[in-house]
Predicted model as a PDB file, atoms N, CA, C, CB and O in Angstrom, pLDDT in the B-factor column:
MODEL        1                                                                  
ATOM      1  N   MET A   1       9.458 -16.484  -5.008  1.00 83.00           N  
ATOM      2  CA  MET A   1       7.774 -16.660  -4.695  1.00 83.00           C  
ATOM      3  C   MET A   1       7.245 -17.627  -6.669  1.00 83.00           C  
ATOM      4  CB  MET A   1       6.725 -14.204  -4.345  1.00 83.00           C  
ATOM      5  O   MET A   1       7.983 -17.599  -7.654  1.00 83.00           O  
ATOM      6  N   ASP A   2       6.122 -18.180  -6.618  1.00 91.00           N  
ATOM      7  CA  ASP A   2       6.108 -19.271  -7.057  1.00 91.00           C  
ATOM      8  C   ASP A   2       5.098 -18.095  -8.967  1.00 91.00           C  
ATOM      9  CB  ASP A   2       5.131 -20.769  -5.623  1.00 91.00           C  
ATOM     10  O   ASP A   2       5.100 -16.865  -8.929  1.00 91.00           O  
ATOM     11  N   THR A   3       4.644 -18.625  -9.856  1.00 91.00           N  
ATOM     12  CA  THR A   3       4.793 -17.765 -10.616  1.00 91.00           C  
ATOM     13  C   THR A   3       3.555 -17.347 -10.283  1.00 91.00           C  
ATOM     14  CB  THR A   3       5.196 -18.021 -11.885  1.00 91.00           C  
ATOM     15  O   THR A   3       3.204 -16.169 -10.222  1.00 91.00           O  
ATOM     16  N   THR A   4       2.846 -18.354 -10.052  1.00 95.00           N  
ATOM     17  CA  THR A   4       1.219 -18.250  -9.592  1.00 95.00           C  
ATOM     18  C   THR A   4       1.030 -16.687  -8.453  1.00 95.00           C  
ATOM     19  CB  THR A   4       0.749 -20.066  -8.477  1.00 95.00           C  
ATOM     20  O   THR A   4       0.480 -15.664  -8.861  1.00 95.00           O  
ATOM     21  N   GLU A   5       1.638 -16.839  -6.961  1.00 95.00           N  
ATOM     22  CA  GLU A   5       2.024 -15.813  -6.696  1.00 95.00           C  
ATOM     23  C   GLU A   5       2.682 -14.075  -7.129  1.00 95.00           C  
ATOM     24  CB  GLU A   5       2.414 -16.369  -6.308  1.00 95.00           C  
ATOM     25  O   GLU A   5       2.488 -13.010  -6.542  1.00 95.00           O  
ATOM     26  N   ILE A   6       3.548 -14.400  -8.461  1.00 93.00           N  
ATOM     27  CA  ILE A   6       3.775 -13.027  -8.505  1.00 93.00           C  
ATOM     28  C   ILE A   6       3.051 -12.081 -10.094  1.00 93.00           C  
ATOM     29  CB  ILE A   6       5.541 -12.988  -8.375  1.00 93.00           C  
ATOM     30  O   ILE A   6       3.100 -10.913 -10.479  1.00 93.00           O  
ATOM     31  N   ILE A   7       2.226 -13.780 -10.797  1.00 92.00           N  
ATOM     32  CA  ILE A   7       0.775 -12.965 -10.898  1.00 92.00           C  
ATOM     33  C   ILE A   7      -0.531 -12.045  -9.930  1.00 92.00           C  
ATOM     34  CB  ILE A   7       0.144 -13.894 -11.322  1.00 92.00           C  
ATOM     35  O   ILE A   7      -0.872 -10.862  -9.968  1.00 92.00           O  
ATOM     36  N   LEU A   8      -1.074 -13.356  -9.008  1.00 94.00           N  
ATOM     37  CA  LEU A   8      -1.370 -12.736  -8.000  1.00 94.00           C  
ATOM     38  C   LEU A   8      -1.574 -11.105  -7.494  1.00 94.00           C  
ATOM     39  CB  LEU A   8      -0.652 -13.232  -7.493  1.00 94.00           C  
ATOM     40  O   LEU A   8      -2.589 -10.416  -7.593  1.00 94.00           O  
ATOM     41  N   ASP A   9      -0.081 -10.702  -6.848  1.00 94.00           N  
ATOM     42  CA  ASP A   9       0.804  -9.918  -6.792  1.00 94.00           C  
ATOM     43  C   ASP A   9       0.449  -8.635  -7.895  1.00 94.00           C  
ATOM     44  CB  ASP A   9       2.046 -10.723  -6.988  1.00 94.00           C  
ATOM     45  O   ASP A   9       0.063  -7.557  -7.442  1.00 94.00           O  
ATOM     46  N   ALA A  10       0.657  -8.903  -9.788  1.00 93.00           N  
ATOM     47  CA  ALA A  10       0.685  -8.279 -10.208  1.00 93.00           C  
ATOM     48  C   ALA A  10      -1.127  -7.810 -10.475  1.00 93.00           C  
ATOM     49  CB  ALA A  10       1.663  -8.625 -10.968  1.00 93.00           C  
ATOM     50  O   ALA A  10      -1.432  -6.633 -10.669  1.00 93.00           O  
ATOM     51  N   LEU A  11      -2.148  -8.901 -10.442  1.00 94.00           N  
ATOM     52  CA  LEU A  11      -3.266  -8.356 -10.294  1.00 94.00           C  
ATOM     53  C   LEU A  11      -4.435  -7.674  -9.107  1.00 94.00           C  
ATOM     54  CB  LEU A  11      -3.587  -9.087 -10.778  1.00 94.00           C  
ATOM     55  O   LEU A  11      -5.546  -7.159  -8.981  1.00 94.00           O  
ATOM     56  N   GLN A  12      -3.259  -8.111  -8.423  1.00 96.00           N  
ATOM     57  CA  GLN A  12      -4.457  -6.634  -6.713  1.00 96.00           C  
ATOM     58  C   GLN A  12      -3.585  -5.734  -7.178  1.00 96.00           C  
ATOM     59  CB  GLN A  12      -4.311  -6.825  -4.111  1.00 96.00           C  
ATOM     60  O   GLN A  12      -4.210  -4.861  -7.782  1.00 96.00           O  
ATOM     61  N   ARG A  13      -1.931  -5.453  -7.181  1.00 94.00           N  
ATOM     62  CA  ARG A  13      -1.749  -4.800  -7.907  1.00 94.00           C  
ATOM     63  C   ARG A  13      -2.814  -3.721  -8.432  1.00 94.00           C  
ATOM     64  CB  ARG A  13      -1.326  -5.520  -8.555  1.00 94.00           C  
ATOM     65  O   ARG A  13      -3.510  -2.962  -7.758  1.00 94.00           O  
ATOM     66  N   ALA A  14      -2.754  -3.850  -9.667  1.00 95.00           N  
ATOM     67  CA  ALA A  14      -3.926  -3.730 -11.019  1.00 95.00           C  
ATOM     68  C   ALA A  14      -5.093  -3.122 -10.090  1.00 95.00           C  
ATOM     69  CB  ALA A  14      -4.504  -5.544 -11.956  1.00 95.00           C  
ATOM     70  O   ALA A  14      -5.362  -1.929  -9.948  1.00 95.00           O  
ATOM     71  N   ALA A  15      -5.797  -4.361  -9.421  1.00 96.00           N  
ATOM     72  CA  ALA A  15      -6.814  -3.968  -9.702  1.00 96.00           C  
ATOM     73  C   ALA A  15      -6.944  -3.097  -8.131  1.00 96.00           C  
ATOM     74  CB  ALA A  15      -7.823  -5.168 -10.224  1.00 96.00           C  
ATOM     75  O   ALA A  15      -7.986  -2.953  -7.493  1.00 96.00           O  
ATOM     76  N   THR A  16      -5.656  -2.618  -7.773  1.00 97.00           N  
ATOM     77  CA  THR A  16      -6.332  -1.283  -6.346  1.00 97.00           C  
ATOM     78  C   THR A  16      -5.672   0.293  -7.002  1.00 97.00           C  
ATOM     79  CB  THR A  16      -5.250  -1.668  -4.047  1.00 97.00           C  
ATOM     80  O   THR A  16      -5.556   1.454  -6.610  1.00 97.00           O  
ATOM     81  N   ALA A  17      -5.402  -0.386  -8.030  1.00 96.00           N  
ATOM     82  CA  ALA A  17      -4.725   1.677  -9.013  1.00 96.00           C  
ATOM     83  C   ALA A  17      -5.702   1.550 -10.032  1.00 96.00           C  
ATOM     84  CB  ALA A  17      -2.516   1.956 -10.145  1.00 96.00           C  
ATOM     85  O   ALA A  17      -5.876   2.449 -10.854  1.00 96.00           O  
ATOM     86  N   HIS A  18      -6.502   0.250 -10.035  1.00 97.00           N  
ATOM     87  CA  HIS A  18      -7.836   0.609 -10.869  1.00 97.00           C  
ATOM     88  C   HIS A  18      -8.393   1.514 -11.053  1.00 97.00           C  
ATOM     89  CB  HIS A  18      -8.695   0.195 -10.655  1.00 97.00           C  
ATOM     90  O   HIS A  18      -8.543   2.455 -11.832  1.00 97.00           O  
ATOM     91  N   GLY A  19      -8.983   0.716  -9.415  1.00 96.00           N  
ATOM     92  CA  GLY A  19     -10.149   1.657  -7.683  1.00 96.00           C  
ATOM     93  C   GLY A  19      -9.657   2.813  -8.151  1.00 96.00           C  
ATOM     94  O   GLY A  19     -10.277   3.150  -9.160  1.00 96.00           O  
ATOM     95  N   VAL A  20      -8.521   3.820  -7.751  1.00 97.00           N  
ATOM     96  CA  VAL A  20      -8.446   4.340  -7.861  1.00 97.00           C  
ATOM     97  C   VAL A  20      -8.566   5.257  -9.337  1.00 97.00           C  
ATOM     98  CB  VAL A  20      -7.950   4.067  -7.203  1.00 97.00           C  
ATOM     99  O   VAL A  20      -8.923   6.412  -9.570  1.00 97.00           O  
ATOM    100  N   HIS A  21      -8.248   4.518  -9.895  1.00 97.00           N  
ATOM    101  CA  HIS A  21      -7.775   4.927 -12.091  1.00 97.00           C  
ATOM    102  C   HIS A  21      -9.624   5.463 -11.782  1.00 97.00           C  
ATOM    103  CB  HIS A  21      -7.266   2.588 -14.094  1.00 97.00           C  
ATOM    104  O   HIS A  21      -9.865   6.668 -11.705  1.00 97.00           O  
ATOM    105  N   GLU A  22     -10.878   4.327 -11.622  1.00 97.00           N  
ATOM    106  CA  GLU A  22     -11.714   5.590 -12.271  1.00 97.00           C  
ATOM    107  C   GLU A  22     -12.161   6.623 -11.307  1.00 97.00           C  
ATOM    108  CB  GLU A  22     -13.048   5.111 -12.986  1.00 97.00           C  
ATOM    109  O   GLU A  22     -12.562   7.766 -11.526  1.00 97.00           O  
ATOM    110  N   ALA A  23     -11.958   5.772  -9.833  1.00 97.00           N  
ATOM    111  CA  ALA A  23     -12.173   7.116  -9.322  1.00 97.00           C  
ATOM    112  C   ALA A  23     -12.604   9.056  -9.429  1.00 97.00           C  
ATOM    113  CB  ALA A  23     -11.400   6.972  -9.068  1.00 97.00           C  
ATOM    114  O   ALA A  23     -13.423   9.974  -9.401  1.00 97.00           O  
ATOM    115  N   GLU A  24     -10.618   8.341  -9.626  1.00 97.00           N  
ATOM    116  CA  GLU A  24      -9.480   9.971 -10.425  1.00 97.00           C  
ATOM    117  C   GLU A  24     -10.309  10.029 -11.563  1.00 97.00           C  
ATOM    118  CB  GLU A  24      -7.331   9.723 -11.091  1.00 97.00           C  
ATOM    119  O   GLU A  24     -11.470  10.428 -11.473  1.00 97.00           O  
ATOM    120  N   VAL A  25      -9.758   9.629 -12.730  1.00 96.00           N  
ATOM    121  CA  VAL A  25      -9.462   9.820 -14.174  1.00 96.00           C  
ATOM    122  C   VAL A  25     -11.300  10.102 -14.488  1.00 96.00           C  
ATOM    123  CB  VAL A  25      -8.501   8.176 -15.078  1.00 96.00           C  
ATOM    124  O   VAL A  25     -11.786  11.162 -14.884  1.00 96.00           O  
ATOM    125  N   LEU A  26     -12.086   8.768 -14.162  1.00 97.00           N  
ATOM    126  CA  LEU A  26     -12.898   8.834 -14.748  1.00 97.00           C  
ATOM    127  C   LEU A  26     -14.158   8.949 -13.519  1.00 97.00           C  
ATOM    128  CB  LEU A  26     -12.764   7.796 -15.739  1.00 97.00           C  
ATOM    129  O   LEU A  26     -15.267   8.416 -13.488  1.00 97.00           O  
ATOM    130  N   GLY A  27     -13.629   9.673 -12.756  1.00 97.00           N  
ATOM    131  CA  GLY A  27     -15.126   9.917 -12.349  1.00 97.00           C  
ATOM    132  C   GLY A  27     -15.971   9.591 -11.517  1.00 97.00           C  
ATOM    133  O   GLY A  27     -16.981  10.063 -10.994  1.00 97.00           O  
ATOM    134  N   GLY A  28     -15.064   8.232 -11.475  1.00 97.00           N  
ATOM    135  CA  GLY A  28     -16.447   6.510 -10.477  1.00 97.00           C  
ATOM    136  C   GLY A  28     -17.267   6.468 -11.683  1.00 97.00           C  
ATOM    137  O   GLY A  28     -18.469   6.373 -11.439  1.00 97.00           O  
ATOM    138  N   LYS A  29     -16.919   6.516 -13.031  1.00 97.00           N  
ATOM    139  CA  LYS A  29     -17.828   5.866 -14.086  1.00 97.00           C  
ATOM    140  C   LYS A  29     -17.116   4.299 -14.167  1.00 97.00           C  
ATOM    141  CB  LYS A  29     -17.797   6.826 -15.741  1.00 97.00           C  
ATOM    142  O   LYS A  29     -15.993   4.025 -13.743  1.00 97.00           O  
ATOM    143  N   TYR A  30     -17.637   3.783 -14.526  1.00 96.00           N  
ATOM    144  CA  TYR A  30     -17.217   1.640 -14.555  1.00 96.00           C  
ATOM    145  C   TYR A  30     -15.882   2.242 -16.110  1.00 96.00           C  
ATOM    146  CB  TYR A  30     -19.652  -0.261 -15.546  1.00 96.00           C  
ATOM    147  O   TYR A  30     -16.009   3.185 -16.891  1.00 96.00           O  
ATOM    148  N   ASP A  31     -15.251   1.666 -16.045  1.00 97.00           N  
ATOM    149  CA  ASP A  31     -14.164   1.500 -17.736  1.00 97.00           C  
ATOM    150  C   ASP A  31     -14.783   0.421 -17.918  1.00 97.00           C  
ATOM    151  CB  ASP A  31     -12.166   1.264 -17.855  1.00 97.00           C  
ATOM    152  O   ASP A  31     -15.206  -0.427 -17.133  1.00 97.00           O  
ATOM    153  N   GLU A  32     -14.815   0.566 -19.577  1.00 96.00           N  
ATOM    154  CA  GLU A  32     -15.340  -0.185 -20.160  1.00 96.00           C  
ATOM    155  C   GLU A  32     -14.023  -0.816 -20.971  1.00 96.00           C  
ATOM    156  CB  GLU A  32     -16.492   0.425 -20.822  1.00 96.00           C  
ATOM    157  O   GLU A  32     -14.028  -1.913 -21.529  1.00 96.00           O  
ATOM    158  N   GLN A  33     -12.927   0.078 -20.919  1.00 96.00           N  
ATOM    159  CA  GLN A  33     -12.064  -0.563 -21.163  1.00 96.00           C  
ATOM    160  C   GLN A  33     -10.475  -1.464 -20.712  1.00 96.00           C  
ATOM    161  CB  GLN A  33     -12.136   0.013 -21.686  1.00 96.00           C  
ATOM    162  O   GLN A  33      -9.387  -1.745 -21.213  1.00 96.00           O  
ATOM    163  N   TRP A  34     -11.332  -1.667 -19.295  1.00 96.00           N  
ATOM    164  CA  TRP A  34     -10.768  -2.900 -17.507  1.00 96.00           C  
ATOM    165  C   TRP A  34      -9.363  -3.609 -17.885  1.00 96.00           C  
ATOM    166  CB  TRP A  34     -12.216  -4.803 -17.062  1.00 96.00           C  
ATOM    167  O   TRP A  34      -8.244  -3.614 -17.374  1.00 96.00           O  
ATOM    168  N   PRO A  35      -9.963  -4.211 -19.038  1.00 95.00           N  
ATOM    169  CA  PRO A  35      -9.124  -5.458 -19.159  1.00 95.00           C  
ATOM    170  C   PRO A  35      -7.799  -4.786 -20.253  1.00 95.00           C  
ATOM    171  CB  PRO A  35     -10.206  -6.971 -19.928  1.00 95.00           C  
ATOM    172  O   PRO A  35      -6.654  -5.235 -20.195  1.00 95.00           O  
ATOM    173  N   GLN A  36      -8.093  -3.969 -20.952  1.00 97.00           N  
ATOM    174  CA  GLN A  36      -6.917  -3.472 -22.016  1.00 97.00           C  
ATOM    175  C   GLN A  36      -5.483  -2.603 -20.409  1.00 97.00           C  
ATOM    176  CB  GLN A  36      -8.029  -1.668 -23.669  1.00 97.00           C  
ATOM    177  O   GLN A  36      -4.257  -2.709 -20.427  1.00 97.00           O  
ATOM    178  N   TRP A  37      -6.350  -1.876 -19.325  1.00 97.00           N  
ATOM    179  CA  TRP A  37      -5.455  -1.234 -18.283  1.00 97.00           C  
ATOM    180  C   TRP A  37      -5.075  -2.237 -17.865  1.00 97.00           C  
ATOM    181  CB  TRP A  37      -5.917  -0.341 -17.251  1.00 97.00           C  
ATOM    182  O   TRP A  37      -3.928  -2.575 -18.155  1.00 97.00           O  
ATOM    183  N   TYR A  38      -5.919  -3.114 -17.004  1.00 95.00           N  
ATOM    184  CA  TYR A  38      -5.014  -4.453 -16.796  1.00 95.00           C  
ATOM    185  C   TYR A  38      -3.662  -5.231 -17.206  1.00 95.00           C  
ATOM    186  CB  TYR A  38      -5.645  -5.171 -17.100  1.00 95.00           C  
ATOM    187  O   TYR A  38      -2.574  -5.533 -16.715  1.00 95.00           O  
ATOM    188  N   ALA A  39      -4.432  -5.383 -18.471  1.00 95.00           N  
ATOM    189  CA  ALA A  39      -2.751  -5.331 -18.954  1.00 95.00           C  
ATOM    190  C   ALA A  39      -2.307  -4.780 -19.483  1.00 95.00           C  
ATOM    191  CB  ALA A  39      -2.175  -5.992 -19.469  1.00 95.00           C  
ATOM    192  O   ALA A  39      -1.784  -5.486 -20.346  1.00 95.00           O  
ATOM    193  N   GLU A  40      -1.946  -3.259 -19.722  1.00 95.00           N  
ATOM    194  CA  GLU A  40      -0.765  -2.331 -18.955  1.00 95.00           C  
ATOM    195  C   GLU A  40      -0.058  -2.239 -18.404  1.00 95.00           C  
ATOM    196  CB  GLU A  40      -0.733  -1.792 -18.498  1.00 95.00           C  
ATOM    197  O   GLU A  40       1.157  -2.080 -18.515  1.00 95.00           O  
ATOM    198  N   HIS A  41      -1.093  -2.374 -17.294  1.00 95.00           N  
ATOM    199  CA  HIS A  41      -0.883  -1.963 -15.853  1.00 95.00           C  
ATOM    200  C   HIS A  41       0.456  -3.214 -14.516  1.00 95.00           C  
ATOM    201  CB  HIS A  41      -2.858  -2.014 -15.282  1.00 95.00           C  
ATOM    202  O   HIS A  41       1.099  -3.222 -13.466  1.00 95.00           O  
ATOM    203  N   MET A  42      -0.040  -4.185 -16.000  1.00 93.00           N  
ATOM    204  CA  MET A  42       0.251  -5.344 -15.347  1.00 93.00           C  
ATOM    205  C   MET A  42       2.206  -5.855 -15.819  1.00 93.00           C  
ATOM    206  CB  MET A  42      -1.154  -6.551 -15.955  1.00 93.00           C  
ATOM    207  O   MET A  42       3.272  -6.229 -15.331  1.00 93.00           O  
ATOM    208  N   THR A  43       1.389  -5.421 -17.334  1.00 93.00           N  
ATOM    209  CA  THR A  43       2.943  -4.763 -18.012  1.00 93.00           C  
ATOM    210  C   THR A  43       4.232  -4.373 -17.813  1.00 93.00           C  
ATOM    211  CB  THR A  43       2.897  -3.911 -18.363  1.00 93.00           C  
ATOM    212  O   THR A  43       5.403  -4.606 -18.114  1.00 93.00           O  
ATOM    213  N   ARG A  44       3.299  -3.476 -16.990  1.00 94.00           N  
ATOM    214  CA  ARG A  44       3.993  -2.526 -16.585  1.00 94.00           C  
ATOM    215  C   ARG A  44       4.815  -3.108 -14.512  1.00 94.00           C  
ATOM    216  CB  ARG A  44       2.658  -1.027 -16.785  1.00 94.00           C  
ATOM    217  O   ARG A  44       5.025  -2.796 -13.340  1.00 94.00           O  
ATOM    218  N   THR A  45       4.824  -3.217 -14.629  1.00 92.00           N  
ATOM    219  CA  THR A  45       4.700  -3.455 -12.896  1.00 92.00           C  
ATOM    220  C   THR A  45       5.053  -5.019 -13.092  1.00 92.00           C  
ATOM    221  CB  THR A  45       2.831  -3.087 -11.967  1.00 92.00           C  
ATOM    222  O   THR A  45       5.143  -5.355 -11.912  1.00 92.00           O  
ATOM    223  N   LEU A  46       5.325  -6.262 -13.896  1.00 92.00           N  
ATOM    224  CA  LEU A  46       5.779  -7.040 -14.120  1.00 92.00           C  
ATOM    225  C   LEU A  46       7.228  -7.196 -14.554  1.00 92.00           C  
ATOM    226  CB  LEU A  46       5.077  -7.324 -14.628  1.00 92.00           C  
ATOM    227  O   LEU A  46       8.054  -8.066 -14.280  1.00 92.00           O  
ATOM    228  N   ALA A  47       7.332  -5.610 -15.650  1.00 95.00           N  
ATOM    229  CA  ALA A  47       8.657  -5.357 -16.078  1.00 95.00           C  
ATOM    230  C   ALA A  47       9.642  -4.453 -14.889  1.00 95.00           C  
ATOM    231  CB  ALA A  47       8.476  -4.538 -17.518  1.00 95.00           C  
ATOM    232  O   ALA A  47      10.861  -4.562 -14.752  1.00 95.00           O  
ATOM    233  N   GLY A  48       8.555  -3.399 -13.973  1.00 95.00           N  
ATOM    234  CA  GLY A  48       9.639  -2.759 -13.208  1.00 95.00           C  
ATOM    235  C   GLY A  48      10.210  -4.207 -12.253  1.00 95.00           C  
ATOM    236  O   GLY A  48      11.407  -4.264 -11.971  1.00 95.00           O  
ATOM    237  N   SER A  49       9.338  -5.235 -11.841  1.00 92.00           N  
ATOM    238  CA  SER A  49       9.664  -5.935 -10.965  1.00 92.00           C  
ATOM    239  C   SER A  49      11.342  -7.405 -11.944  1.00 92.00           C  
ATOM    240  CB  SER A  49       7.793  -6.579 -10.344  1.00 92.00           C  
ATOM    241  O   SER A  49      12.165  -8.244 -11.579  1.00 92.00           O  
ATOM    242  N   GLY A  50      11.029  -6.997 -12.728  1.00 95.00           N  
ATOM    243  CA  GLY A  50      12.671  -7.746 -13.421  1.00 95.00           C  
ATOM    244  C   GLY A  50      11.811  -8.377 -13.962  1.00 95.00           C  
ATOM    245  O   GLY A  50      12.574  -9.018 -14.685  1.00 95.00           O  
ATOM    246  N   TYR A  51      10.287  -8.950 -14.375  1.00 93.00           N  
ATOM    247  CA  TYR A  51      10.203  -9.676 -15.213  1.00 93.00           C  
ATOM    248  C   TYR A  51       9.813  -9.809 -16.659  1.00 93.00           C  
ATOM    249  CB  TYR A  51       9.819 -10.136 -14.749  1.00 93.00           C  
ATOM    250  O   TYR A  51       9.417  -8.789 -17.223  1.00 93.00           O  
ATOM    251  N   GLN A  52       9.864 -10.736 -17.211  1.00 89.00           N  
ATOM    252  CA  GLN A  52       8.399 -10.330 -18.215  1.00 89.00           C  
ATOM    253  C   GLN A  52       8.565 -12.221 -18.687  1.00 89.00           C  
ATOM    254  CB  GLN A  52       8.697  -8.576 -20.105  1.00 89.00           C  
ATOM    255  O   GLN A  52       9.405 -13.112 -18.566  1.00 89.00           O  
ATOM    256  N   ILE A  53       7.352 -12.066 -19.189  1.00 88.00           N  
ATOM    257  CA  ILE A  53       6.943 -12.833 -20.363  1.00 88.00           C  
ATOM    258  C   ILE A  53       7.135 -13.489 -21.840  1.00 88.00           C  
ATOM    259  CB  ILE A  53       6.396 -12.430 -20.475  1.00 88.00           C  
ATOM    260  O   ILE A  53       6.898 -12.902 -22.895  1.00 88.00           O  
ATOM    261  N   VAL A  54       7.710 -15.098 -21.678  1.00 90.00           N  
ATOM    262  CA  VAL A  54       8.086 -14.745 -23.352  1.00 90.00           C  
ATOM    263  C   VAL A  54       7.874 -16.385 -22.793  1.00 90.00           C  
ATOM    264  CB  VAL A  54       9.899 -13.743 -24.290  1.00 90.00           C  
ATOM    265  O   VAL A  54       7.744 -17.007 -21.739  1.00 90.00           O  
ATOM    266  N   ARG A  55       7.966 -16.714 -24.966  1.00 91.00           N  
ATOM    267  CA  ARG A  55       7.185 -17.831 -25.089  1.00 91.00           C  
ATOM    268  C   ARG A  55       8.418 -18.648 -24.834  1.00 91.00           C  
ATOM    269  CB  ARG A  55       6.299 -18.053 -26.471  1.00 91.00           C  
ATOM    270  O   ARG A  55       9.531 -18.462 -25.327  1.00 91.00           O  
ATOM    271  N   VAL A  56       7.983 -19.747 -23.836  1.00 92.00           N  
ATOM    272  CA  VAL A  56       9.169 -20.473 -25.143  1.00 92.00           C  
ATOM    273  C   VAL A  56       9.194 -21.762 -25.730  1.00 92.00           C  
ATOM    274  CB  VAL A  56      10.563 -20.574 -24.688  1.00 92.00           C  
ATOM    275  O   VAL A  56       8.448 -22.574 -25.184  1.00 92.00           O  
ATOM    276  N   ASP A  57       9.819 -22.147 -26.646  1.00 91.00           N  
ATOM    277  CA  ASP A  57       9.777 -23.638 -27.935  1.00 91.00           C  
ATOM    278  C   ASP A  57       9.573 -24.670 -27.022  1.00 91.00           C  
ATOM    279  CB  ASP A  57      11.432 -24.102 -29.009  1.00 91.00           C  
ATOM    280  O   ASP A  57      10.245 -24.876 -26.011  1.00 91.00           O  
ATOM    281  N   GLN A  58       8.397 -25.457 -27.511  1.00 78.00           N  
ATOM    282  CA  GLN A  58       9.038 -26.400 -27.711  1.00 78.00           C  
ATOM    283  C   GLN A  58       9.089 -27.736 -28.123  1.00 78.00           C  
ATOM    284  CB  GLN A  58       9.303 -26.362 -27.131  1.00 78.00           C  
ATOM    285  O   GLN A  58      10.165 -28.334 -28.148  1.00 78.00           O  
TER     286      GLN A  58                                                      
ENDMDL                                                                          
END                                                                             
């Protein structure tokens, strides 16, 4: 998988999981903090798959 595919997969997983989160945890309410939630979920998803985001000094 290339970088775009990896990020797309993580976003799709986050979107699915966030829908469940809003429905089950928030009782169907809109999550005002969704960017934070997505970032945390994607960090866990990527780390669980062996990826990490690192800055490359140029």
